[in-house]
N, C-alpha and C positions, 0 to 999 in steps of 0.2 A: 235568771232573766237578764237580757242585755238589750240596750237600745243603741241605735245610731241616731243622734239628734242633731238636726241642722235648723238654723233660722230662729232660734230662741236665745234669750239672754243667758249669760253665764249664771246669773242669780236664779233663773228658772231651773237650769240644769242642777245646780246645787240643791234647790228645794226638792226637786223630783228624786234625787238620789237620797236625800235625807229621809224622805217619806217611805222609801222602799228599802232602807238600810243597805244601800248600794255604795259602791265606790265609783269615782269618776276617773276614766282613763282618757287622757286628752293630749293633743299636741299644741294646745292654746296656752301661751305664756301668761295670759291674763289671770288664770287661776292662781298663780303664785302671788300676784298682787292682791287678789281677793282674800287669799289665805292669810297673808302676813301684814300687809299695809292696812287692809280694811277689816281684817278679822272676821270675814264673812263665812269662811268655809266651815261647815258643820259636818263635813264628810271627809273621808280619805281621798286624796287626789294623787293619781299616778300620771306624772308628766313625761311624755316620751320626747326626747330630744335627739334627733338624728338626721343624717343625710340619707338620701334614697339608697345609696350603695350599702349602707349599714343596716338596712331593714332586716335581713336574716339574723344578725347578732341581736338586734333590738327585740325581736320575737323570742329569742332564747332567754334574754335577760328579763323580759316581762314574765315569761313562764317561771323563771327562778323566783321572781318577786312573789308570784301567786303561791308557789309551793313552799317557799321558806319563810315568808312574812305574813301569811294570811291569818295566822293564829294570834297576832298581836292585837291587844285591845287598845282602843284609843283612836285618835284621829291623826293622820300623818300626811305630809306632803312628800311624795316619793319621786325622785328624779331618776329616770332610767336613760342611760346613754350607752354607746357601744363599748365603753371601757369601765363604767362604774355604775353603782346603784347607791344613791344618797337618800337617807330617810331622816326627815325632821319632824318632830312633834308639832302639831298645830295647837 
């Protein structure tokens, strides 16, 4: 199942993902602050950081994250850029 969610707070998004055992894929930098400064993230967050011209590479890297890292247990904050994938435990 997947959702495109607009117009709700980040906290509601996290709560919905937690209830459904889902991950959050976002372009919203606020999720990093929630995860680390406020320790509110109860789910894995994949943060996509890119410029529009990099979108094809970002799509490939996101697919790589799904294929190579979906077996990991725990909660992570994963940053996907056009040149790297960074994984931090929450």
